[in-house]
N, CA, C and O atoms as CSV, one atom per row, in Angstrom:
chain,resi,resn,atom,element,x,y,z
A,1,MET,N,N,111.145,100.400,66.571
A,1,MET,CA,C,111.440,99.432,67.424
A,1,MET,C,C,109.750,99.314,67.907
A,1,MET,O,O,109.279,100.293,67.328
A,2,SER,N,N,108.985,98.874,68.399
A,2,SER,CA,C,107.916,99.254,69.575
A,2,SER,C,C,108.298,98.432,70.917
A,2,SER,O,O,109.012,97.441,71.070
A,3,VAL,N,N,107.640,99.128,71.726
A,3,VAL,CA,C,108.485,99.168,73.347
A,3,VAL,C,C,106.947,98.633,73.872
A,3,VAL,O,O,105.990,98.350,73.151
A,4,LEU,N,N,107.020,98.590,75.273
A,4,LEU,CA,C,106.233,97.929,75.992
A,4,LEU,C,C,106.238,99.295,77.030
A,4,LEU,O,O,107.221,99.660,77.674
A,5,THR,N,N,104.701,100.054,77.030
A,5,THR,CA,C,105.473,101.499,77.861
A,5,THR,C,C,104.839,101.264,79.431
A,5,THR,O,O,104.053,100.414,79.851
A,6,LEU,N,N,105.495,102.337,80.072
A,6,LEU,CA,C,105.271,102.190,81.645
A,6,LEU,C,C,103.521,101.932,81.319
A,6,LEU,O,O,103.302,100.808,81.772
A,7,GLU,N,N,102.403,102.409,80.821
A,7,GLU,CA,C,101.473,102.693,81.058
A,7,GLU,C,C,100.953,101.330,80.542
A,7,GLU,O,O,100.104,100.859,81.298
A,8,GLU,N,N,101.187,100.689,79.631
A,8,GLU,CA,C,101.090,99.197,79.148
A,8,GLU,C,C,101.850,98.278,80.504
A,8,GLU,O,O,101.202,97.316,80.917
A,9,SER,N,N,102.446,98.413,80.798
A,9,SER,CA,C,103.212,97.672,82.003
A,9,SER,C,C,102.191,97.160,83.285
A,9,SER,O,O,101.788,96.096,83.754
A,10,ASN,N,N,102.025,98.840,83.570
A,10,ASN,CA,C,101.121,98.644,85.149
A,10,ASN,C,C,99.479,98.223,84.909
A,10,ASN,O,O,98.746,97.530,85.614
A,11,ARG,N,N,99.214,98.917,83.646
A,11,ARG,CA,C,97.719,97.690,82.906
A,11,ARG,C,C,98.181,96.630,83.505
A,11,ARG,O,O,97.663,96.205,84.537
A,12,ILE,N,N,99.435,95.950,82.811
A,12,ILE,CA,C,99.089,94.227,82.645
A,12,ILE,C,C,99.510,93.564,83.938
A,12,ILE,O,O,99.136,92.420,84.194
A,13,ALA,N,N,100.712,94.650,85.216
A,13,ALA,CA,C,100.268,94.695,86.669
A,13,ALA,C,C,98.967,94.129,86.811
A,13,ALA,O,O,98.751,92.917,86.777
A,14,GLN,N,N,97.928,95.186,87.003
A,14,GLN,CA,C,96.524,95.334,87.777
A,14,GLN,C,C,95.856,94.547,87.136
A,14,GLN,O,O,95.241,93.972,88.034
A,15,GLY,N,N,95.338,93.834,85.629
A,15,GLY,CA,C,95.101,92.885,85.281
A,15,GLY,C,C,95.216,91.516,86.084
A,15,GLY,O,O,94.389,90.870,86.728
A,16,VAL,N,N,96.968,91.266,85.709
A,16,VAL,CA,C,97.346,90.415,86.568
A,16,VAL,C,C,97.269,90.547,88.669
A,16,VAL,O,O,97.711,89.720,89.466
A,17,MET,N,N,96.893,91.248,88.832
A,17,MET,CA,C,96.550,90.994,90.656
A,17,MET,C,C,94.533,90.999,90.713
A,17,MET,O,O,93.867,90.489,91.615
A,18,ALA,N,N,93.925,91.795,89.358
A,18,ALA,CA,C,92.809,91.326,89.397
A,18,ALA,C,C,91.937,89.707,89.219
A,18,ALA,O,O,90.815,89.390,89.611
A,19,GLU,N,N,93.075,88.832,88.401
A,19,GLU,CA,C,92.970,87.593,88.331
A,19,GLU,C,C,93.211,86.908,89.447
A,19,GLU,O,O,92.504,86.088,90.032
A,20,ALA,N,N,94.347,87.345,89.707
A,20,ALA,CA,C,95.375,86.571,91.333
A,20,ALA,C,C,93.332,86.679,92.557
A,20,ALA,O,O,92.699,85.759,93.073
A,21,GLU,N,N,93.054,88.100,92.520
A,21,GLU,CA,C,92.012,88.446,93.664
A,21,GLU,C,C,90.328,87.660,93.187
A,21,GLU,O,O,89.354,87.612,93.937
A,22,LYS,N,N,90.401,87.050,91.588
A,22,LYS,CA,C,88.978,86.347,91.474
A,22,LYS,C,C,89.451,84.811,91.849
A,22,LYS,O,O,88.556,83.978,91.993
A,23,MET,N,N,90.610,84.469,91.986
A,23,MET,CA,C,91.311,82.958,92.456
A,23,MET,C,C,91.006,83.049,93.601
A,23,MET,O,O,90.315,82.086,93.936
A,24,GLY,N,N,91.258,84.044,94.724
A,24,GLY,CA,C,91.606,83.853,95.984
A,24,GLY,C,C,93.170,83.813,96.417
A,24,GLY,O,O,93.626,83.103,97.313
A,25,ILE,N,N,93.890,84.702,95.618
A,25,ILE,CA,C,95.734,84.056,95.807
A,25,ILE,C,C,95.872,85.488,95.883
A,25,ILE,O,O,95.172,86.458,95.593
A,26,LYS,N,N,97.319,85.234,96.505
A,26,LYS,CA,C,97.915,86.643,96.931
A,26,LYS,C,C,99.123,86.038,95.780
A,26,LYS,O,O,99.494,84.878,95.597
A,27,ILE,N,N,99.517,87.207,95.163
A,27,ILE,CA,C,100.718,87.008,94.414
A,27,ILE,C,C,101.618,88.531,94.149
A,27,ILE,O,O,101.210,89.587,94.632
A,28,ASN,N,N,102.602,88.464,93.498
A,28,ASN,CA,C,103.846,88.874,93.114
A,28,ASN,C,C,103.764,88.963,91.373
A,28,ASN,O,O,103.798,87.965,90.653
A,29,VAL,N,N,103.655,90.324,90.898
A,29,VAL,CA,C,104.007,90.390,89.603
A,29,VAL,C,C,105.248,91.513,88.829
A,29,VAL,O,O,105.676,92.653,89.005
A,30,SER,N,N,105.409,90.658,88.144
A,30,SER,CA,C,106.778,91.361,87.625
A,30,SER,C,C,106.598,91.902,86.245
A,30,SER,O,O,105.773,91.122,85.768
A,31,VAL,N,N,106.861,92.706,85.402
A,31,VAL,CA,C,106.703,93.259,83.985
A,31,VAL,C,C,107.858,93.928,83.888
A,31,VAL,O,O,108.307,94.829,84.596
A,32,CYS,N,N,108.504,93.144,82.484
A,32,CYS,CA,C,110.124,93.511,81.856
A,32,CYS,C,C,110.417,94.014,81.118
A,32,CYS,O,O,109.388,94.169,80.459
A,33,ASP,N,N,111.025,94.381,80.729
A,33,ASP,CA,C,111.751,95.234,79.516
A,33,ASP,C,C,112.150,94.063,78.474
A,33,ASP,O,O,112.657,93.097,79.044
A,34,PRO,N,N,112.024,93.931,76.987
A,34,PRO,CA,C,112.983,93.082,76.234
A,34,PRO,C,C,114.521,92.368,76.800
A,34,PRO,O,O,114.958,91.241,76.564
A,35,GLY,N,N,114.983,93.212,77.425
A,35,GLY,CA,C,116.441,93.274,78.063
A,35,GLY,C,C,115.940,92.531,79.484
A,35,GLY,O,O,116.908,92.655,80.234
A,36,GLY,N,N,114.914,91.841,80.177
A,36,GLY,CA,C,114.590,91.562,81.082
A,36,GLY,C,C,115.059,92.886,82.276
A,36,GLY,O,O,114.808,92.235,83.290
A,37,ARG,N,N,115.489,94.078,82.749
A,37,ARG,CA,C,115.281,95.147,82.991
A,37,ARG,C,C,113.563,95.088,83.929
A,37,ARG,O,O,112.697,94.692,83.149
A,38,LEU,N,N,113.190,95.291,84.869
A,38,LEU,CA,C,112.118,95.522,85.541
A,38,LEU,C,C,111.637,96.942,85.139
A,38,LEU,O,O,112.353,97.943,85.114
A,39,ILE,N,N,110.301,96.880,84.824
A,39,ILE,CA,C,109.902,98.277,84.260
A,39,ILE,C,C,108.622,98.164,86.025
A,39,ILE,O,O,108.746,99.043,86.878
A,40,VAL,N,N,107.704,97.157,86.198
A,40,VAL,CA,C,107.004,98.260,87.065
A,40,VAL,C,C,107.041,95.865,87.814
A,40,VAL,O,O,107.184,94.917,87.042
A,41,PHE,N,N,106.847,95.746,89.481
A,41,PHE,CA,C,106.584,95.512,90.234
A,41,PHE,C,C,105.570,96.206,91.038
A,41,PHE,O,O,105.452,97.383,91.380
A,42,GLN,N,N,104.522,94.625,91.346
A,42,GLN,CA,C,103.432,94.974,92.371
A,42,GLN,C,C,103.404,93.873,92.917
A,42,GLN,O,O,103.412,92.801,92.314
A,43,ARG,N,N,103.362,94.042,94.310
A,43,ARG,CA,C,103.563,92.986,95.766
A,43,ARG,C,C,101.883,93.006,96.637
A,43,ARG,O,O,101.581,93.948,97.371
A,44,MET,N,N,101.111,92.036,96.435
A,44,MET,CA,C,99.933,92.586,96.776
A,44,MET,C,C,99.609,92.075,98.473
A,44,MET,O,O,100.045,91.013,98.918
A,45,ASN,N,N,99.009,92.771,99.054
A,45,ASN,CA,C,99.169,92.779,100.188
A,45,ASN,C,C,98.899,90.830,100.920
A,45,ASN,O,O,97.917,90.116,100.721
A,46,ASP,N,N,99.946,90.551,101.601
A,46,ASP,CA,C,100.090,89.065,102.444
A,46,ASP,C,C,101.158,88.003,101.160
A,46,ASP,O,O,101.506,86.869,101.487
A,47,ALA,N,N,101.329,88.261,100.550
A,47,ALA,CA,C,101.979,87.678,99.706
A,47,ALA,C,C,103.100,86.690,99.467
A,47,ALA,O,O,103.380,87.155,98.363
A,48,THR,N,N,103.804,85.887,99.584
A,48,THR,CA,C,104.836,85.654,99.911
A,48,THR,C,C,105.656,85.874,99.556
A,48,THR,O,O,105.545,86.166,98.365
A,49,TRP,N,N,107.218,85.967,100.135
A,49,TRP,CA,C,108.003,87.020,100.279
A,49,TRP,C,C,109.431,85.989,99.031
A,49,TRP,O,O,110.464,86.425,98.522
A,50,ALA,N,N,108.984,84.995,98.984
A,50,ALA,CA,C,109.663,84.477,98.172
A,50,ALA,C,C,109.281,84.749,96.843
A,50,ALA,O,O,110.134,84.681,95.958
A,51,GLY,N,N,107.987,85.082,96.555
A,51,GLY,CA,C,107.438,85.796,95.004
A,51,GLY,C,C,107.947,87.099,94.786
A,51,GLY,O,O,106.911,87.480,94.240
A,52,VAL,N,N,108.335,87.639,94.768
A,52,VAL,CA,C,109.399,88.775,94.845
A,52,VAL,C,C,110.025,88.172,93.668
A,52,VAL,O,O,109.501,88.257,92.558
A,53,PHE,N,N,111.341,87.452,93.917
A,53,PHE,CA,C,112.033,86.936,93.379
A,53,PHE,C,C,111.682,85.439,92.104
A,53,PHE,O,O,112.416,85.009,91.214
A,54,GLY,N,N,110.570,85.081,92.443
A,54,GLY,CA,C,110.465,84.224,91.769
A,54,GLY,C,C,109.570,84.968,90.442
A,54,GLY,O,O,110.101,84.905,89.333
A,55,SER,N,N,108.602,85.470,90.532
A,55,SER,CA,C,108.250,86.712,89.410
A,55,SER,C,C,109.486,87.165,88.182
A,55,SER,O,O,109.458,86.844,86.994
A,56,GLN,N,N,110.367,87.864,88.768
A,56,GLN,CA,C,110.644,88.770,88.599
A,56,GLN,C,C,111.925,86.981,87.099
A,56,GLN,O,O,112.220,86.920,85.906
A,57,GLY,N,N,112.154,85.990,88.449
A,57,GLY,CA,C,112.956,84.954,87.270
A,57,GLY,C,C,112.391,84.536,86.624
A,57,GLY,O,O,113.038,84.051,85.696
A,58,LYS,N,N,110.916,84.364,86.527
A,58,LYS,CA,C,110.367,84.059,85.549
A,58,LYS,C,C,109.650,84.847,84.177
A,58,LYS,O,O,109.192,84.325,83.160
A,59,ALA,N,N,109.732,86.223,84.535
A,59,ALA,CA,C,109.390,87.620,84.088
A,59,ALA,C,C,110.953,87.324,82.636
A,59,ALA,O,O,110.844,87.294,81.410
A,60,MET,N,N,111.934,87.200,83.316
A,60,MET,CA,C,113.455,87.630,82.802
A,60,MET,C,C,113.564,86.157,81.877
A,60,MET,O,O,113.987,86.139,80.721
A,61,ALA,N,N,113.123,85.006,82.587
A,61,ALA,CA,C,113.856,83.722,81.458
A,61,ALA,C,C,112.825,83.704,80.050
A,61,ALA,O,O,113.268,83.421,78.937
A,62,ALA,N,N,111.442,84.042,80.296
A,62,ALA,CA,C,110.033,84.229,79.346
A,62,ALA,C,C,110.634,85.459,78.104
A,62,ALA,O,O,110.410,85.457,76.893
A,63,VAL,N,N,111.405,86.394,78.874
A,63,VAL,CA,C,111.919,87.659,77.589
A,63,VAL,C,C,112.690,86.988,76.979
A,63,VAL,O,O,112.618,86.917,75.752
A,64,ALA,N,N,113.896,86.136,77.901
A,64,ALA,CA,C,115.027,86.204,77.295
A,64,ALA,C,C,115.047,85.012,75.701
A,64,ALA,O,O,115.691,84.971,74.652
A,65,PHE,N,N,113.879,84.153,76.380
A,65,PHE,CA,C,113.949,82.888,75.513
A,65,PHE,C,C,112.359,83.141,74.428
A,65,PHE,O,O,111.817,82.248,73.777
A,66,GLY,N,N,111.955,84.438,74.505
A,66,GLY,CA,C,110.177,84.380,73.726
A,66,GLY,C,C,109.737,83.306,73.817
A,66,GLY,O,O,109.715,82.589,72.817
A,67,ARG,N,N,109.301,82.902,74.910
A,67,ARG,CA,C,108.448,81.733,75.099
A,67,ARG,C,C,108.165,80.978,76.320
A,67,ARG,O,O,109.094,80.513,76.982
A,68,PRO,N,N,107.174,80.854,76.595
A,68,PRO,CA,C,106.847,81.132,78.813
A,68,PRO,C,C,107.792,80.408,79.027
A,68,PRO,O,O,108.305,79.585,78.268
A,69,SER,N,N,108.093,80.709,80.178
A,69,SER,CA,C,109.104,80.060,81.480
A,69,SER,C,C,108.810,78.735,81.685
A,69,SER,O,O,109.833,78.062,81.810
A,70,GLY,N,N,107.747,78.091,81.769
A,70,GLY,CA,C,107.397,76.512,81.917
A,70,GLY,C,C,107.505,75.769,81.067
A,70,GLY,O,O,107.251,74.602,81.368
A,71,ALA,N,N,107.989,76.103,79.390
A,71,ALA,CA,C,108.168,75.128,78.444
A,71,ALA,C,C,109.614,75.539,78.818
A,71,ALA,O,O,110.202,74.887,77.956
A,72,LEU,N,N,110.370,76.027,79.352
A,72,LEU,CA,C,112.073,75.922,78.977
A,72,LEU,C,C,112.243,74.980,80.420
A,72,LEU,O,O,113.463,74.908,80.563
A,73,THR,N,N,111.698,74.350,81.367
A,73,THR,CA,C,111.907,73.761,82.700
A,73,THR,C,C,112.546,72.206,82.045
A,73,THR,O,O,113.292,71.404,82.606
A,74,GLU,N,N,112.014,72.157,80.833
A,74,GLU,CA,C,113.119,70.308,80.914
A,74,GLU,C,C,113.747,70.252,79.756
A,74,GLU,O,O,113.881,69.400,78.878
A,75,ARG,N,N,114.320,71.989,80.036
A,75,ARG,CA,C,115.407,71.947,79.046
A,75,ARG,C,C,116.797,72.430,80.495
A,75,ARG,O,O,118.022,72.318,80.450
A,76,ALA,N,N,116.168,72.794,81.273
A,76,ALA,CA,C,116.622,74.090,82.048
A,76,ALA,C,C,118.049,73.517,82.780
A,76,ALA,O,O,118.841,74.305,83.296
A,77,ASP,N,N,118.258,72.172,82.762
A,77,ASP,CA,C,119.594,71.504,83.274
A,77,ASP,C,C,120.649,71.066,82.354
A,77,ASP,O,O,121.618,70.358,82.625
A,78,THR,N,N,120.227,71.743,80.885
A,78,THR,CA,C,121.168,71.821,79.807
A,78,THR,C,C,122.551,72.277,80.450
A,78,THR,O,O,122.590,72.704,81.604
A,79,PRO,N,N,123.844,72.153,79.537
A,79,PRO,CA,C,125.111,72.443,79.365
A,79,PRO,C,C,124.655,73.959,79.169
A,79,PRO,O,O,124.955,74.793,80.023
A,80,THR,N,N,123.780,74.372,77.802
A,80,THR,CA,C,123.349,75.108,77.128
A,80,THR,C,C,123.206,76.116,78.031
A,80,THR,O,O,124.028,76.979,78.339
A,81,PHE,N,N,121.767,75.890,78.551
A,81,PHE,CA,C,120.937,76.830,79.190
A,81,PHE,C,C,121.659,76.667,80.723
A,81,PHE,O,O,121.809,77.815,81.142
A,82,ARG,N,N,122.081,75.850,81.558
A,82,ARG,CA,C,122.912,76.451,82.624
A,82,ARG,C,C,123.730,77.133,81.985
A,82,ARG,O,O,123.873,77.909,82.930
A,83,GLY,N,N,124.637,77.691,80.959
A,83,GLY,CA,C,125.816,78.588,80.830
A,83,GLY,C,C,124.730,79.996,80.565
A,83,GLY,O,O,124.834,81.211,80.728
A,84,ILE,N,N,124.205,79.533,80.320
A,84,ILE,CA,C,123.312,81.574,79.595
A,84,ILE,C,C,122.886,81.562,81.092
A,84,ILE,O,O,123.216,82.616,81.635
A,85,VAL,N,N,122.200,80.619,81.997
A,85,VAL,CA,C,121.854,81.278,83.143
A,85,VAL,C,C,122.963,81.899,83.757
A,85,VAL,O,O,122.853,83.080,84.085
A,86,ALA,N,N,124.646,80.919,84.091
A,86,ALA,CA,C,124.833,81.541,85.099
A,86,ALA,C,C,125.683,82.901,84.446
A,86,ALA,O,O,126.109,83.742,85.237
A,87,LEU,N,N,125.920,83.081,82.867
A,87,LEU,CA,C,126.943,83.941,82.307
A,87,LEU,C,C,125.764,85.135,81.922
A,87,LEU,O,O,125.982,86.080,81.163
A,88,GLU,N,N,124.459,84.864,82.628
A,88,GLU,CA,C,123.901,85.983,82.783
A,88,GLU,C,C,123.340,86.275,84.629
A,88,GLU,O,O,122.459,87.058,84.984
A,89,GLY,N,N,124.026,85.536,85.359
A,89,GLY,CA,C,124.435,86.299,86.389
A,89,GLY,C,C,123.049,85.929,87.473
A,89,GLY,O,O,122.493,86.710,88.245
A,90,GLY,N,N,122.682,84.235,87.181
A,90,GLY,CA,C,122.116,83.416,87.776
A,90,GLY,C,C,120.428,83.820,88.030
A,90,GLY,O,O,119.952,83.108,88.915
A,91,HIS,N,N,119.266,84.974,87.342
A,91,HIS,CA,C,118.756,85.629,87.791
A,91,HIS,C,C,117.218,84.545,87.324
A,91,HIS,O,O,116.216,84.481,88.037
A,92,MET,N,N,117.381,83.833,86.066
A,92,MET,CA,C,116.408,83.174,85.295
A,92,MET,C,C,115.725,82.205,85.855
A,92,MET,O,O,116.287,81.202,86.296
A,93,ILE,N,N,113.972,82.454,85.920
A,93,ILE,CA,C,113.954,80.629,86.144
A,93,ILE,C,C,113.048,79.705,85.703
A,93,ILE,O,O,111.844,79.742,85.953
A,94,MET,N,N,113.340,79.275,85.363
A,94,MET,CA,C,112.852,78.290,84.279
A,94,MET,C,C,110.991,77.371,84.847
A,94,MET,O,O,110.264,76.399,84.638
A,95,GLY,N,N,111.061,77.970,85.221
A,95,GLY,CA,C,109.486,77.747,85.931
A,95,GLY,C,C,108.465,78.013,85.297
A,95,GLY,O,O,108.530,78.954,84.507
A,96,GLN,N,N,106.843,77.061,85.482
A,96,GLN,CA,C,105.642,77.834,85.070
A,96,GLN,C,C,105.719,79.036,85.660
A,96,GLN,O,O,106.186,79.136,86.794
A,97,GLY,N,N,105.236,80.188,84.910
A,97,GLY,CA,C,104.734,81.337,85.871
A,97,GLY,C,C,105.160,82.682,85.032
A,97,GLY,O,O,104.516,83.706,85.260
A,98,GLY,N,N,106.011,82.708,84.260
A,98,GLY,CA,C,106.328,83.472,83.406
A,98,GLY,C,C,105.377,83.916,82.149
A,98,GLY,O,O,104.653,82.922,82.100
A,99,MET,N,N,104.996,84.632,81.280
A,99,MET,CA,C,105.419,84.703,80.204
A,99,MET,C,C,105.999,85.823,78.900
A,99,MET,O,O,106.309,86.910,79.388
A,100,PRO,N,N,106.191,85.757,77.405
A,100,PRO,CA,C,106.871,86.889,76.641
A,100,PRO,C,C,105.617,87.823,76.385
A,100,PRO,O,O,104.467,87.399,76.497
A,101,VAL,N,N,105.847,88.805,76.119
A,101,VAL,CA,C,104.954,89.568,75.637
A,101,VAL,C,C,105.085,90.316,74.047
A,101,VAL,O,O,105.424,91.500,74.015
A,102,PHE,N,N,104.878,89.770,73.081
A,102,PHE,CA,C,104.913,90.288,71.793
A,102,PHE,C,C,103.358,91.675,70.993
A,102,PHE,O,O,102.140,91.856,70.981
A,103,ARG,N,N,104.830,92.318,70.421
A,103,ARG,CA,C,103.620,93.278,69.320
A,103,ARG,C,C,104.304,92.752,68.350
A,103,ARG,O,O,105.533,92.686,68.347
A,104,ASP,N,N,103.364,92.226,67.211
A,104,ASP,CA,C,103.524,92.041,65.364
A,104,ASP,C,C,104.658,91.651,65.413
A,104,ASP,O,O,105.544,92.379,64.965
A,105,GLY,N,N,105.022,90.179,66.064
A,105,GLY,CA,C,105.787,89.798,66.177
A,105,GLY,C,C,107.021,89.441,67.391
A,105,GLY,O,O,107.646,88.384,67.489
A,106,VAL,N,N,107.138,90.587,68.202
A,106,VAL,CA,C,108.576,90.654,68.056
A,106,VAL,C,C,108.154,90.666,69.813
A,106,VAL,O,O,107.056,90.976,70.274
A,107,VAL,N,N,109.233,90.286,70.496
A,107,VAL,CA,C,109.050,90.161,71.908
A,107,VAL,C,C,109.602,91.970,72.483
A,107,VAL,O,O,110.586,92.669,72.241
A,108,ILE,N,N,108.591,92.109,73.163
A,108,ILE,CA,C,108.661,93.650,73.668
A,108,ILE,C,C,108.744,93.444,75.248
A,108,ILE,O,O,109.104,94.276,76.081
A,109,GLY,N,N,108.516,92.732,75.359
A,109,GLY,CA,C,108.823,92.308,77.190
A,109,GLY,C,C,107.825,91.093,77.808
A,109,GLY,O,O,106.813,90.626,77.285
A,110,GLY,N,N,108.421,90.756,79.034
A,110,GLY,CA,C,107.860,89.543,79.823
A,110,GLY,C,C,107.159,90.055,81.470
A,110,GLY,O,O,107.558,90.862,82.309
A,111,VAL,N,N,105.760,88.997,81.395
A,111,VAL,CA,C,104.676,89.165,82.820
A,111,VAL,C,C,105.737,87.702,83.568
A,111,VAL,O,O,105.970,86.720,82.863
A,112,GLY,N,N,106.280,87.792,85.057
A,112,GLY,CA,C,106.385,87.028,85.453
A,112,GLY,C,C,105.385,87.071,86.795
A,112,GLY,O,O,105.186,88.198,87.246
A,113,VAL,N,N,104.710,85.898,87.504
A,113,VAL,CA,C,103.801,86.012,88.445
A,113,VAL,C,C,104.636,84.947,89.319
A,113,VAL,O,O,105.290,84.043,88.799
A,114,GLY,N,N,104.532,85.166,90.763
A,114,GLY,CA,C,104.987,84.231,91.862
A,114,GLY,C,C,104.134,84.413,93.174
A,114,GLY,O,O,103.728,85.504,93.575
A,115,GLY,N,N,103.898,83.105,93.837
A,115,GLY,CA,C,102.728,83.459,94.816
A,115,GLY,C,C,101.700,82.042,94.776
A,115,GLY,O,O,101.582,81.296,95.748
A,116,GLY,N,N,101.166,81.889,93.784
A,116,GLY,CA,C,99.860,80.686,93.887
A,116,GLY,C,C,101.028,79.199,93.144
A,116,GLY,O,O,102.215,78.883,93.059
A,117,THR,N,N,99.877,78.792,92.828
A,117,THR,CA,C,100.617,77.080,91.976
A,117,THR,C,C,101.309,77.812,90.475
A,117,THR,O,O,101.219,78.885,89.879
A,118,SER,N,N,101.786,76.943,90.369
A,118,SER,CA,C,102.785,77.256,88.952
A,118,SER,C,C,101.866,77.864,88.086
A,118,SER,O,O,101.952,79.002,87.623
A,119,GLN,N,N,100.386,76.484,87.766
A,119,GLN,CA,C,99.502,77.112,86.348
A,119,GLN,C,C,98.387,78.483,86.699
A,119,GLN,O,O,97.781,79.181,85.886
A,120,GLU,N,N,98.385,78.557,88.237
A,120,GLU,CA,C,98.144,79.644,88.527
A,120,GLU,C,C,98.430,81.432,88.266
A,120,GLU,O,O,97.766,82.443,88.040
A,121,ASP,N,N,100.327,80.897,88.532
A,121,ASP,CA,C,100.776,82.059,88.580
A,121,ASP,C,C,100.547,82.264,86.705
A,121,ASP,O,O,100.553,83.414,86.266
A,122,GLU,N,N,100.409,81.404,86.002
A,122,GLU,CA,C,100.422,81.226,84.275
A,122,GLU,C,C,98.944,81.965,84.338
A,122,GLU,O,O,99.120,83.179,84.231
A,123,ASP,N,N,98.190,81.784,84.413
A,123,ASP,CA,C,96.889,81.610,83.947
A,123,ASP,C,C,97.053,83.461,84.581
A,123,ASP,O,O,97.265,84.081,83.539
A,124,CYS,N,N,97.046,83.987,85.181
A,124,CYS,CA,C,97.550,85.087,85.789
A,124,CYS,C,C,98.272,85.970,85.088
A,124,CYS,O,O,97.781,87.093,85.195
A,125,ALA,N,N,99.272,85.939,84.386
A,125,ALA,CA,C,100.737,86.678,83.675
A,125,ALA,C,C,99.094,86.203,81.815
A,125,ALA,O,O,99.141,86.950,80.837
A,126,ILE,N,N,98.517,85.562,81.827
A,126,ILE,CA,C,98.308,85.728,80.801
A,126,ILE,C,C,96.940,86.642,80.491
A,126,ILE,O,O,96.457,87.181,79.495
A,127,ALA,N,N,96.569,86.504,81.982
A,127,ALA,CA,C,95.695,87.591,82.213
A,127,ALA,C,C,95.637,88.847,81.471
A,127,ALA,O,O,94.914,89.358,80.616
A,128,GLY,N,N,96.961,89.218,82.312
A,128,GLY,CA,C,97.286,90.560,82.204
A,128,GLY,C,C,97.425,90.856,81.034
A,128,GLY,O,O,96.606,91.677,80.622
A,129,ILE,N,N,98.324,90.417,80.170
A,129,ILE,CA,C,98.475,90.268,79.000
A,129,ILE,C,C,97.697,90.864,77.974
A,129,ILE,O,O,97.884,91.844,77.252
A,130,ALA,N,N,96.447,89.736,78.121
A,130,ALA,CA,C,95.275,90.048,77.403
A,130,ALA,C,C,94.472,91.403,77.369
A,130,ALA,O,O,93.523,91.732,76.658
A,131,LEU,N,N,95.359,92.304,78.670
A,131,LEU,CA,C,94.365,93.211,78.541
A,131,LEU,C,C,95.409,94.544,77.859
A,131,LEU,O,O,95.235,95.743,78.077
A,132,LEU,N,N,96.650,93.850,76.880
A,132,LEU,CA,C,96.777,95.197,75.998
A,132,LEU,C,C,96.363,94.785,74.391
A,132,LEU,O,O,96.381,95.644,73.509
């Protein structure tokens, strides 16, 4: 099974922050493994503290469901999704800004960004993943 390495995770995080700098925003970025466990976390200077949790929750949701976390928003309040989030411990955030990372069609990790608008967060995540 292919795994997301520490080197790759750091490259993604650096790409996310480079995109945020181009946009003129301050963000937090989390990169997690296929089980939602944190590999890399970076917080830009002056980024909001709440983005720490937002970035991790979005990364976890994206990897858990293998799709962008924003695509989960519409179903977030359904009984099944509420149950999954509750049983997992309530750490997932089903809002825009998290993206799964695929290799050979298999989810190998997730990237979550918090600190910009929802669209800015997602755009930054996509830019970081593109560096793989």
